[in-house]
C-alpha positions in Angstrom: -0.5 0.2 -0.3 1.6 3.2 -0.9 1.8 6.2 1.0 -1.5 8.2 -0.4 -3.4 5.1 0.1 -2.4 5.0 3.2 -2.9 8.4 4.2 -6.6 8.0 2.8 -7.7 4.8 5.0 -6.3 6.4 7.9 -8.8 9.6 7.0 -11.7 7.2 6.9 -10.9 5.0 9.7 -10.6 8.7 11.7 -13.9 9.4 10.6 -15.4 6.5 11.3 -14.9 7.3 14.8 -16.8 10.0 15.2 -19.7 9.1 12.9 -22.0 6.1 14.1 -24.3 4.2 11.8 -28.0 2.9 12.2 -30.2 1.5 9.3 -30.9 4.7 7.2 -30.2 7.3 9.7 -26.1 8.8 10.4 -25.7 10.5 13.5 -22.2 12.1 14.6 -21.0 11.2 18.0 -20.8 14.3 20.3 -19.5 14.4 24.2 -20.3 15.9 27.5 -18.4 17.5 30.2 -18.2 16.8 33.8 -19.0 20.7 34.7 -18.7 20.3 38.6 -17.8 17.6 41.0 -18.0 17.4 44.6 -16.5 14.8 47.3 -14.9 12.1 45.6 -16.3 11.0 41.7 -14.6 8.5 39.9 -14.5 8.2 35.5 -14.1 5.1 33.7 -13.1 5.4 30.2 -14.6 3.3 28.2 -14.8 0.6 30.6 -11.3 1.1 32.0 -9.9 1.4 35.4 -11.9 3.7 37.0 -10.1 7.0 38.1 -10.4 10.6 40.0 -12.6 12.6 38.2 -11.3 16.3 37.6 -13.6 19.4 36.5 -13.6 19.7 32.5 -13.6 16.4 31.7 -14.4 15.3 28.8 -16.9 12.2 28.5 -18.5 10.4 25.5 -20.3 7.4 24.7 -19.2 4.0 26.9 -17.7 6.2 29.6 -19.3 5.8 33.3 -19.4 8.3 36.1 -19.5 7.6 40.1 -20.1 8.9 43.2 -19.2 8.2 46.3 -20.6 8.6 49.8 -21.5 12.4 50.2 -20.7 13.1 46.7 -22.0 14.5 43.4 -21.6 15.3 39.9 -22.3 17.7 37.0 -23.0 16.6 33.7 -23.2 19.2 30.6 -24.4 18.2 27.1 -23.9 20.4 24.0 -27.4 21.2 23.9 -27.0 22.7 27.5 -29.5 19.7 29.3 -27.4 18.7 32.4 -27.6 15.6 34.5 -26.7 15.6 38.5 -26.3 12.7 40.0 -26.6 12.1 43.6 -24.5 10.5 45.6 -23.9 6.6 45.6 -24.6 6.2 42.3 -23.4 5.2 39.2 -24.7 6.5 35.6 -23.4 5.2 32.7 -23.4 7.0 28.8 -24.6 4.5 26.6 -25.4 6.7 23.2 -24.5 10.7 22.7 -24.8 11.4 18.9 -26.4 13.8 16.7 -27.9 13.6 13.3 -25.7 16.4 11.3 -28.9 17.0 8.7 -31.4 17.2 11.0 -29.8 18.3 14.1 -31.6 15.8 16.0 -29.9 14.0 19.3 -30.0 11.1 20.7 -29.2 11.0 24.4 -28.9 7.8 26.2 -28.0 6.5 29.8 -28.2 4.1 32.5 -28.3 4.1 35.8 -26.9 1.0 37.4 -27.9 2.3 41.2 -28.3 5.5 43.0 -30.5 9.0 41.5 -29.6 11.4 38.8 -32.0 14.3 37.8 -32.4 15.5 34.6 -32.8 19.1 33.2 -33.4 18.9 29.3 -32.8 22.1 27.1 -35.7 23.8 25.0 -33.5 22.5 22.1 -35.4 19.0 22.7 -38.6 20.6 22.0 -37.8 22.1 19.5 -36.0 19.9 17.5 -37.9 17.0 15.6 -37.0 13.3 16.0 -35.0 14.2 19.4 -34.5 11.3 22.4 -33.5 11.5 25.9 -33.9 8.3 27.6 -32.6 7.2 31.2 -32.7 3.3 31.9 -32.4 1.4 34.8 -32.5 -2.2 35.3 -36.5 -2.7 35.6 -37.7 0.6 33.5 -37.1 3.1 31.1 -37.8 6.9 30.9 -38.8 8.5 27.8 -38.8 12.4 27.5 -39.0 15.2 25.1 -38.5 18.7 27.2 -38.8 17.8 31.1 -37.4 18.5 34.2 -37.1 14.8 35.7 -35.7 12.4 38.8 -35.1 8.9 38.2 -33.7 6.8 40.9 -33.1 3.2 41.3 -32.4 0.6 44.3 -30.5 -2.2 43.7 -31.3 -4.0 47.0 -35.2 -3.3 46.4 -35.3 -4.2 42.1 -37.3 -0.8 42.7 -37.2 2.3 40.1 -38.9 5.9 40.8 -39.4 8.7 38.6 -41.0 12.1 39.7 -41.5 14.9 36.7 -41.2 18.5 37.8 -41.6 19.6 34.6 -42.8 18.1 31.1 -43.6 14.6 30.6 -42.3 10.9 31.2 -43.2 7.9 29.8 -42.3 5.4 32.0 -42.1 2.3 30.1 -41.5 -1.6 32.5 -38.8 -3.5 30.8 -39.1 -7.1 32.2 -43.1 -7.2 31.0 -44.6 -6.9 27.4 -48.0 -6.9 29.3 -47.6 -3.8 31.1 -48.5 -0.5 28.7 -46.3 2.3 29.1 -47.2 5.6 31.8 -47.5 9.0 31.3 -46.2 10.7 33.9 -47.2 14.7 34.2 -45.4 17.6 36.4 -45.9 17.0 39.9 -46.7 12.6 39.5 -44.2 9.8 40.4 -44.4 6.7 38.7 -42.8 3.3 41.1 -41.5 0.2 39.1 -40.4 -2.6 41.7 -39.3 -5.7 39.8 -41.7 -6.8 37.6 -44.5 -5.1 39.2 -46.2 -2.5 36.6 -46.5 1.0 37.2 -47.9 2.7 40.3 -48.9 6.6 39.9 -49.2 9.1 42.4 -48.9 12.3 43.6 -45.1 13.5 44.2 -44.9 13.1 48.3 -47.8 11.6 48.6 -46.7 7.9 48.1 -49.1 5.8 50.0 -47.7 3.4 52.6 -48.0 -0.6 52.1 -50.8 -1.6 54.9 -49.4 -3.2 57.6 -49.4 -6.8 57.8 -51.2 -8.0 61.1 -51.7 -11.8 62.0 -54.5 -13.0 61.9 -57.0 -13.6 65.1 -56.5 -16.8 66.7 -59.7 -19.2 66.0 -62.3 -19.0 68.9 -64.4 -21.8 70.0 -68.1 -21.7 69.2 -70.3 -20.7 71.9 -72.6 -22.9 73.5 -75.8 -23.8 72.7 -78.9 -22.9 74.8 -79.1 -25.1 78.4 -75.7 -26.3 77.4 -73.3 -26.4 80.0 -70.3 -23.8 80.0 -67.3 -25.9 80.7 -65.1 -27.9 78.8 -66.3 -29.9 75.5 -66.7 -33.3 75.1 -63.1 -32.9 73.2 -61.5 -31.3 76.0 -62.9 -33.9 78.3 -61.3 -36.3 76.3 -57.9 -35.2 75.6 -57.5 -34.5 79.7 -58.4 -38.0 80.3 -56.1 -39.6 78.2 -53.2 -36.9 79.6 -53.9 -38.2 82.6 -54.0 -42.1 81.8 -50.6 -41.4 80.3 -49.3 -39.8 83.5 -50.3 -42.1 85.5 -48.8 -45.4 83.3 -45.3 -43.4 82.4 -44.9 -43.1 86.0 -45.5 -46.9 87.5 -43.5 -49.8 86.3 -45.7 -52.8 85.6 -44.3 -56.2 87.5 -44.0 -59.2 85.9 -46.6 -62.4 86.2 -44.2 -63.9 88.5 -44.2 -61.3 91.3 -41.2 -59.2 92.4 -39.3 -58.8 89.3 -39.7 -55.8 86.7 -40.6 -56.4 82.9 -38.9 -54.1 80.9 -41.6 -52.7 77.8 -40.6 -54.0 74.7 -42.3 -52.8 71.2 -43.2 -56.3 70.4 -47.2 -56.8 69.9 -49.2 -57.6 73.2 -49.9 -61.3 74.0 -53.6 -62.7 74.3 -53.7 -62.2 78.1 -53.4 -58.2 77.7 -55.6 -55.4 76.9 -54.7 -52.2 75.3 -56.0 -48.9 76.4 -57.1 -46.1 74.4 -53.7 -44.5 73.8 -52.0 -48.2 73.0 -50.3 -48.7 75.7 -49.7 -51.6 76.7 -51.0 -52.9 80.8 -49.8 -56.2 82.0 -53.2 -58.3 83.2 -52.1 -60.7 86.8 -54.5 -64.4 86.0 -54.3 -66.3 88.6 -55.3 -70.1 87.6 -56.2 -72.6 90.6 -55.9 -75.8 90.2 -57.7 -78.0 92.2 -56.6 -81.8 92.6 -59.2 -84.5 92.8 -58.5 -87.8 95.2 -59.3 -91.1 94.0 -61.1 -93.3 96.5 
């Protein structure tokens, strides 16, 4: 390959880094800037080893921002939109692209855990075909022009989306039978696990009813003229308890007398009776034999 062809090849390869091609559409990649940080904030460039972030660092699709306890970070997009990442949060920049012909931008972020507040610029409202989405492991929040907050709790597997201005379309990712819901300003949507969305006014989240134990089953009241004492079943149980106690406290003697016979699990002989509790009770049988004298 001569020098001229090599330069052409390298030029085309460099252009390929800046252009993302979808079927029927061509998008140029755009960048975002880390406008401000507070506390310990880390960035991972294209899945690399996380490093401490500094104000002004440029981030692109494939980069990840992560905040620690008591830390915050603000990301600014070229159109003026901002994303404010709260503490203990992790946000991945999946797509940042713009259609060079129409100017429509496509911004796609993934919130692995934590909380992010997005303030979308008016350019998204004026530009047809613009898309802005934030995805969690179980939900998708899509907007046009709005201010909204997305929070995801990995322990509960719960996504909470609150709309301050405009409208957010909330979709359950793991179920096809849950239709997308519209969150107008002042509303909050909750998706827990694979459950469909529940919507309520922001700040008025209904508490789950307290689970109380079922009351113990009470015996039916006695019939008219019937004594209010223990019923037949209770009397029978008491009788069996007393019989068992008496039997266990006394050791049976053998028929020969004076020798204790150990209890065994063999079936009782024919000269023994079995009480209702199936305990063997020996019975002493005395047979008198009369001798007959011959005259």
